[in-house]
ROPAKE-19286 format. One record per residue (C-alpha): residue in three letters; x, y, z. Coordinates in steps of 0.25 Angstrom, whole numbers. Each point is the difference from the previous one (the first is absolute). Layout:
! ROPAKE-19286
+-----+-------+-------+-------+
:  aa :    xx :    yy :    zz :
+-----+-------+-------+-------+
: ALA :     X :     Y :     Z :
...
+-----+-------+-------+-------+
//
This chain:
! ROPAKE-19286
+-----+-------+-------+-------+
:  aa :    xx :    yy :    zz :
+-----+-------+-------+-------+
: UNK :  -125 :   165 :   144 :
: UNK :   -12 :    -7 :    -7 :
: UNK :     4 :    -2 :   -14 :
: UNK :    15 :     0 :     2 :
: UNK :     8 :   -12 :    -3 :
: UNK :    14 :    -4 :    -1 :
: UNK :    10 :    12 :     0 :
: UNK :   -12 :     9 :     3 :
: UNK :    -5 :     0 :   -14 :
: UNK :   -15 :     1 :    -3 :
: UNK :    -5 :   -14 :    -4 :
: UNK :    10 :    -9 :     7 :
: UNK :     8 :   -11 :    -7 :
: UNK :    -8 :     2 :   -13 :
: UNK :     4 :    14 :    -2 :
: UNK :    15 :    -5 :     1 :
: UNK :    -2 :   -12 :    -9 :
: UNK :    -9 :     6 :   -10 :
: UNK :    -2 :    15 :    -1 :
: UNK :    10 :     8 :     8 :
: UNK :    11 :     6 :    -8 :
: UNK :    13 :    -8 :     1 :
: UNK :     8 :    11 :     5 :
: UNK :    -9 :     1 :    13 :
: UNK :     4 :   -14 :     4 :
: UNK :    14 :    -3 :    -5 :
: UNK :     8 :    12 :    -5 :
: UNK :     7 :    -9 :   -11 :
: UNK :   -12 :    -7 :    -5 :
: UNK :    -3 :     9 :   -12 :
: UNK :    14 :    -2 :    -6 :
: UNK :    -1 :   -15 :     3 :
: UNK :   -14 :    -1 :    -7 :
: UNK :     5 :     8 :   -12 :
: UNK :    12 :   -10 :    -1 :
: UNK :    -9 :   -12 :     1 :
: UNK :    -9 :     6 :   -11 :
: UNK :    12 :     2 :    -9 :
: UNK :     5 :   -14 :     2 :
: UNK :   -14 :    -6 :    -4 :
: UNK :     0 :    10 :   -12 :
: UNK :    13 :    -5 :    -5 :
: UNK :    -4 :   -15 :     3 :
: UNK :   -13 :     2 :    -8 :
: UNK :     8 :     6 :   -12 :
: UNK :    11 :   -11 :     0 :
: UNK :   -11 :   -11 :     2 :
: UNK :    -8 :     5 :   -11 :
: UNK :    12 :     1 :    -9 :
: UNK :     4 :   -15 :     3 :
: UNK :   -14 :    -5 :    -1 :
: UNK :    -2 :     7 :   -14 :
: UNK :    13 :    -6 :    -4 :
: UNK :    -4 :   -14 :     5 :
: UNK :   -13 :     1 :    -8 :
: UNK :     7 :     4 :   -13 :
: UNK :    11 :   -11 :     2 :
: UNK :   -10 :   -11 :     4 :
: UNK :   -13 :     3 :    -7 :
: UNK :     2 :   -11 :   -11 :
: UNK :     3 :   -11 :    10 :
: UNK :   -13 :    -1 :     8 :
: UNK :    -5 :     4 :    14 :
: UNK :     9 :   -10 :     8 :
: UNK :    11 :    -3 :   -10 :
: UNK :    13 :     7 :     3 :
: UNK :     7 :     7 :   -12 :
: UNK :    14 :    -4 :    -3 :
: UNK :     5 :    14 :     3 :
: UNK :     2 :     8 :    13 :
: UNK :    -4 :    14 :     4 :
: UNK :    11 :     5 :     9 :
: UNK :     3 :   -14 :     4 :
: UNK :   -15 :    -3 :     4 :
: UNK :    -6 :   -12 :    -6 :
: UNK :   -13 :     6 :    -6 :
: UNK :   -13 :    -6 :    -5 :
: UNK :   -14 :     7 :    -1 :
: UNK :    -5 :    -4 :    14 :
: UNK :    13 :     6 :     6 :
: UNK :    -1 :    12 :    -9 :
: UNK :   -15 :     2 :     4 :
: UNK :     4 :    -1 :    15 :
: UNK :    10 :    11 :    -1 :
: UNK :    -9 :     9 :    -9 :
: UNK :   -11 :    -2 :    11 :
: UNK :    10 :     4 :    11 :
: UNK :     4 :    12 :    -8 :
: UNK :   -14 :     5 :    -3 :
: UNK :    -4 :    -2 :    14 :
: UNK :    12 :     7 :     6 :
: UNK :    -2 :    12 :    -9 :
: UNK :   -15 :     0 :     3 :
: UNK :     2 :    -1 :    15 :
: UNK :    10 :    12 :    -1 :
: UNK :   -13 :     9 :    -4 :
: UNK :    -7 :    -5 :    12 :
: UNK :     0 :     4 :    15 :
: UNK :    10 :    -5 :    10 :
: UNK :    -9 :   -11 :     4 :
: UNK :    -1 :    -5 :   -14 :
: UNK :    15 :     1 :    -1 :
: UNK :     2 :    -8 :    13 :
: UNK :   -10 :   -10 :    -4 :
: UNK :     7 :    -2 :   -14 :
: UNK :    14 :    -1 :     6 :
: UNK :    -5 :   -10 :    10 :
: UNK :    -7 :    -9 :   -11 :
: UNK :    13 :     1 :    -8 :
: UNK :     9 :    -4 :    11 :
: UNK :    -9 :   -13 :     3 :
: UNK :    -2 :    -4 :   -15 :
: UNK :    14 :     2 :    -4 :
: UNK :     5 :    -7 :    13 :
: UNK :    -9 :   -12 :    -4 :
: UNK :     5 :     0 :   -14 :
: UNK :    14 :     0 :     5 :
: UNK :    -2 :   -11 :     9 :
: UNK :    -8 :    -8 :   -10 :
: UNK :    11 :     3 :   -11 :
: UNK :    11 :    -5 :    10 :
: UNK :    -8 :   -12 :     4 :
: UNK :    -4 :    -5 :   -14 :
: UNK :     9 :     7 :   -11 :
: UNK :    14 :    -1 :     4 :
: UNK :     2 :   -14 :    -3 :
: UNK :     4 :    -7 :   -13 :
: UNK :   -14 :    -2 :    -5 :
: UNK :    -5 :    15 :     2 :
: UNK :   -13 :    -5 :     4 :
: UNK :    -9 :    12 :     0 :
: UNK :    -9 :     6 :   -10 :
: UNK :     8 :    13 :     1 :
: UNK :    13 :    -7 :    -2 :
: UNK :     8 :     8 :     9 :
: UNK :    15 :     1 :     2 :
: UNK :     9 :     5 :    11 :
: UNK :    -1 :    14 :    -5 :
: UNK :   -15 :     0 :    -1 :
: UNK :     0 :    -4 :    14 :
: UNK :     9 :    11 :     4 :
: UNK :    -9 :    10 :    -7 :
: UNK :   -12 :    -5 :     8 :
: UNK :     8 :     1 :    13 :
: UNK :     4 :    14 :    -4 :
: UNK :   -15 :     4 :    -3 :
: UNK :    -4 :    -6 :    14 :
: UNK :    11 :     8 :     7 :
: UNK :    -4 :    13 :    -8 :
: UNK :   -15 :    -2 :     4 :
: UNK :     4 :    -3 :    15 :
: UNK :    10 :    12 :     1 :
: UNK :   -10 :    10 :    -6 :
: UNK :   -12 :    -6 :     8 :
: UNK :     9 :     2 :    13 :
: UNK :     4 :    14 :    -4 :
: UNK :   -15 :     4 :    -3 :
: UNK :    -4 :    -5 :    14 :
: UNK :    12 :     7 :     8 :
: UNK :    -9 :    10 :     5 :
: UNK :   -10 :   -10 :     6 :
: UNK :    12 :    -8 :     6 :
: UNK :     7 :    12 :     6 :
: UNK :    -3 :     2 :    15 :
: UNK :    11 :     9 :     5 :
: UNK :    -3 :    13 :     6 :
: UNK :    -3 :    12 :    -9 :
: UNK :     4 :    11 :     9 :
: UNK :    12 :     2 :     9 :
: UNK :     0 :    -6 :    14 :
: UNK :    -3 :     8 :    12 :
: UNK :    12 :     7 :     5 :
: UNK :     9 :    -8 :     9 :
: UNK :    -4 :   -13 :    -7 :
: UNK :     9 :    -7 :   -11 :
: UNK :    -6 :    -6 :   -12 :
: UNK :     3 :   -15 :    -2 :
: UNK :     4 :    -5 :   -13 :
+-----+-------+-------+-------+
//
């Protein structure tokens, strides 16, 4: 009994959270984690493309000045392009790390882009466009989507930590709830 934790696994909760194979705790966890990694990979490639296009379009206008053209409807300047490129590189790099690194990155992405979204709604959607990033409604939508992607992937990656149901059939004569 000593050394046994949740669900009878050696090492207790840490074994489920950090080192146990996903199939031991939640049968569908491997597929969800793989789908989350694919989603972050696609996000990384798309953001890299938009960020590079934003740099090309706005390179001659300065760091905070907005180019008169749009990239896929997004209002771009060098600062906004740099933010998207940093996100793309960080997401790609986190895919190469462990699940803990990926969980940390997705949580950080969720918080940062939720703040950028709220900041953009509060200060940019008026007649003056009063932020340095000069965001429009489509930019705010992109930031909300990035926060949502980060949250969904984070939640998928912690599913095996949150799952508390029985992993074996109930004893004969008893019914399983749920």
